[in-house]
Each structure stands twice: as structure tokens, then as C-alpha cells.
C-alpha positions in Angstrom: -10.1 10.6 -5.5 -7.4 9.0 -7.7 -4.2 10.7 -8.4 -0.9 10.1 -10.2 2.4 11.9 -9.8 4.9 11.9 -12.7 7.8 14.1 -14.0 6.8 16.3 -16.9 7.7 14.8 -20.3 7.5 16.4 -23.7 4.9 14.7 -25.9 5.3 11.4 -24.2 4.1 8.0 -25.4 0.5 6.7 -25.2 1.0 5.1 -21.8 1.7 8.4 -20.1 -1.7 9.6 -21.4 -3.3 6.4 -20.3 -2.2 7.3 -16.8 -3.5 10.9 -17.1 -6.8 9.5 -18.2 -7.0 6.9 -15.4 -7.0 9.5 -12.6 -8.9 12.5 -11.3 -5.9 14.7 -10.7 -2.5 14.3 -12.3 0.4 16.0 -10.5 3.3 17.1 -12.7 6.4 16.5 -10.6 8.4 19.5 -11.7 10.3 20.4 -8.5 12.6 17.4 -8.3 16.0 17.2 -9.7 16.5 17.0 -13.4 18.0 13.7 -14.7 19.8 13.4 -18.0 18.8 10.9 -20.6 15.1 10.9 -19.5 12.1 11.9 -21.6 11.7 15.5 -20.2 13.0 17.2 -23.4 12.9 14.5 -26.0 10.9 11.7 -27.5 11.0 9.5 -30.6 9.2 9.4 -33.9 9.1 7.0 -36.8 11.8 7.7 -39.5 12.7 5.0 -42.1 10.8 2.4 -40.1 12.9 3.0 -36.9 12.6 5.2 -33.8 14.4 8.5 -34.2 14.7 11.2 -31.5 13.4 14.8 -31.7 15.0 16.9 -29.0 14.4 20.3 -27.4 17.9 21.8 -26.7 18.5 22.9 -23.1 21.1 25.2 -21.5 23.2 25.0 -18.3 22.2 21.4 -17.7 22.8 20.1 -14.2 21.4 17.2 -12.2 21.6 19.6 -9.2 18.9 21.8 -10.7 15.2 21.3 -10.4 13.3 20.4 -13.6 11.3 23.7 -13.3 14.5 25.6 -13.4 15.9 24.2 -16.6 15.9 26.7 -19.5 15.4 26.0 -23.2 18.4 27.0 -25.3 16.7 29.6 -27.6 20.0 30.5 -29.2 19.6 27.4 -31.4 17.2 27.2 -34.4 15.4 24.3 -32.9 11.8 25.1 -33.6 12.1 25.1 -37.4 14.3 21.9 -37.3 11.9 19.9 -35.2 8.9 21.1 -37.1 10.6 20.1 -40.4 11.7 16.7 -39.1 8.2 15.8 -38.0 6.6 17.1 -41.2 8.9 15.0 -43.3 8.4 11.9 -41.2 4.6 12.0 -41.2 3.3 14.2 -44.1 1.7 11.1 -45.7 0.1 9.8 -42.5 -3.7 9.7 -42.7 -4.3 12.2 -39.9 -1.2 14.3 -40.5 -2.7 17.8 -40.9 -4.7 17.9 -37.7 -2.0 16.2 -35.7 0.8 18.6 -37.2 -1.4 21.7 -36.5 -1.5 20.6 -32.8 2.3 19.9 -32.8 3.0 23.3 -34.3 0.8 25.1 -31.9 2.8 23.5 -29.0 6.2 24.1 -30.4 5.7 27.8 -31.4 4.7 28.9 -28.0 7.2 31.2 -26.3 8.0 29.2 -23.2 11.4 29.7 -21.7 11.7 26.6 -19.5 11.3 22.9 -20.5 8.8 22.2 -17.7 6.5 24.9 -19.1 6.7 23.4 -22.6 6.2 19.9 -21.4 3.2 20.9 -19.3 1.7 22.7 -22.3 2.2 19.7 -24.5 0.4 17.5 -21.9 -2.5 20.0 -21.6 -3.0 20.5 -25.3 -2.8 16.8 -26.2 -5.1 16.0 -23.3 -7.7 18.5 -24.7 -7.2 17.1 -28.2 -8.1 13.6 -26.9 -11.0 15.1 -24.6 -9.2 14.0 -21.4 -10.7 16.1 -18.6 -8.2 15.2 -15.9 -6.9 18.2 -13.9 -3.1 18.7 -14.3 -1.3 20.4 -11.4 2.5 21.3 -11.2 3.8 20.2 -7.9 5.9 23.3 -7.5 2.8 25.5 -7.4 0.9 24.1 -4.4 2.2 21.5 -2.0 5.2 23.1 -0.2 6.6 19.8 0.8 10.0 19.7 -1.1 11.7 18.9 2.2 10.3 15.3 2.0 11.8 12.7 -0.2 10.7 9.7 -2.4 7.8 7.8 -1.0 7.1 10.1 1.9 6.6 13.0 -0.4 4.3 11.1 -2.7 2.1 10.0 0.3 2.0 13.6 1.6 0.7 14.8 -1.7 -1.9 12.1 -1.7 -2.9 13.2 1.8 -3.1 16.9 0.8 -5.2 15.9 -2.1 -7.5 13.7 0.1 -6.7 10.9 -2.4 -7.7 7.3 -1.4 -5.9 5.8 -4.5 -2.5 6.4 -6.0 -1.7 5.0 -9.4 1.9 4.8 -10.6 3.5 3.7 -13.9 4.4 0.0 -13.8 8.2 0.9 -13.9 8.0 2.0 -10.3 6.6 -1.2 -8.9 9.8 -1.8 -6.8 9.9 1.7 -5.4 6.9 1.8 -3.2 5.4 -0.1 -0.3 1.8 -1.2 -0.4 1.8 -1.3 3.4 3.0 2.4 3.7 0.3 3.6 1.5 -2.4 1.5 3.2 -1.4 2.8 6.6 -2.6 6.2 5.3 -5.8 4.6 3.9 -4.4 4.9 0.3 -4.7 2.2 -2.1 -1.6 1.7 -4.4 -1.9 0.5 -8.0 0.4 0.3 -11.0 -0.7 0.8 -14.5 0.5 -1.7 -17.1 -0.3 -1.0 -20.7 -1.7 -3.8 -22.8 -0.1 -4.4 -26.2 -1.4 -1.9 -28.8 -0.6 -1.9 -32.5 -1.8 0.1 -35.5 -0.7 0.5 -39.1 2.4 2.7 -39.6 2.7 3.2 -43.3 3.7 -0.3 -44.5 6.4 -1.0 -41.9 6.3 -3.5 -39.0 4.8 -1.8 -36.0 7.2 0.1 -33.9 5.9 0.6 -30.3 6.6 3.2 -27.5 6.9 6.2 -29.8 5.7 9.7 -28.9 2.0 10.3 -28.8 2.6 12.2 -32.1 3.0 8.9 -33.8 -0.3 7.6 -32.4 -2.3 10.7 -33.4 -0.8 10.8 -36.9 -2.1 7.4 -37.7 -5.3 7.2 -35.7 -8.4 9.4 -35.3 -9.4 10.7 -31.9 -12.1 8.0 -31.3 -9.6 5.3 -31.9 -7.0 6.8 -29.6 -9.6 7.2 -26.9 -10.1 3.4 -27.1 -6.4 2.9 -26.8 -6.4 5.1 -23.6 -8.4 2.3 -21.8 -6.3 -0.5 -22.9 -4.4 -1.2 -19.7 -4.7 -3.1 -16.5 -4.1 -2.0 -12.9 -1.9 -4.2 -10.7 
């Protein structure tokens, strides 16, 4: 059993979906503290050949709140603004209509909390790309919020009877191979290989939202991208 455990991001970049696709169960870590300037409520798209943020507005932000408790600020007209921004950016992209229909379906749902919206975006994009991995919000099942950092990750692995834990490469200095192995769990880190594709006529801009990837590529091509990584 292979699992990964990552905070919920709204329409994250391709590498996040590579990780989802690489495991049997993907735990959405939604009952940890919210951190500002992360990718939970924002990501970037291509505008004028440069990355440009799209943002879901939030209310009563505090790093003392859990991600699952952060509400979306529905008093702002954010849905029409974000839809228009993406439409203007990508309306001439080769796979615009199908990708935009998916985006519109995600945005127009009546979620009240950012964790719900992010979770929905992950499920719907995974279905679009035919990824069958089970997605599990950590707040719904494990009952171990008293544990911290690596100890909590290992406890979730044990509860899932996982023998392999895969983490994004950015966390390589956070975890101990020996600690995982002491529980018969193999620890790996996923490192994406370089991926490039045509983006209109501009020089390729990497690490944008998955929206960019599906605007410019059909599903079969993106499925090939999903396997373009190495485990360390």
C-alpha cells in the first residue's frame, strides 16, 4: 500500500497530480494549521507570457486556524472574476472548451470552506485525467491530531497499513528514513522530470496550475506527463 499526505491545494500544478497518481491512497492533510502565502487558495496561470495569480478570497484568516475551518469570502464577486480571467487567458488554447467546462463546474459549486473547494478540484481533475487513487481528508478518519510532524505522518501510514510513503521532493530534509523503516515503511520522495509543451507562441513557463496543462494538452498526453518523474 502506497500513500501520500499533502495539504489541500486549489487546482495545483502537474507535480501534485503526479503524486496523487503515484499512490494508492492520497490523504488530504486538512486538519493542520493554515499557512499564508501557500497554494491552498491560489495558483497561477499564463497571462502575457508570464505567471499570474488567480485567488479565491478567504475571510477571518489566521495561522491559528485549521485549514478545514477557513471560510471562503462569499461577499466578494470572486467567481465571475476568476472565470473571466481564465477565459480571457486561454480562450484560444487548443483544448479550451473542455478544460474551461471543468473549471467552471469546480468554481460554481456552493462550497463554504476552502478545503472543500480544494478537495473538489482535486477529485474532479483526477476524474478528468482518469486517476483512480482514493482521496481521503485527514480530518474525517484518523483521530490523531495530538501527534505532530513526522510522528503523525507515520501514525497515518500505520493506520492505513501502508508499507510505502511518498512525499514531494521539497520535504526531503523533514523526514528520517530510519524512523520510517523502524515501522517497516519505505520512504521515497517524488521529483518531477522537466516537462515542456507549446503555450501559444511564448517560451515555456513551468509550474503553472494544472489548468494550463489541460488547456494545451489532451488527456492522453497529460497521462504521459503524470508518469514523468523519479522516486528518490
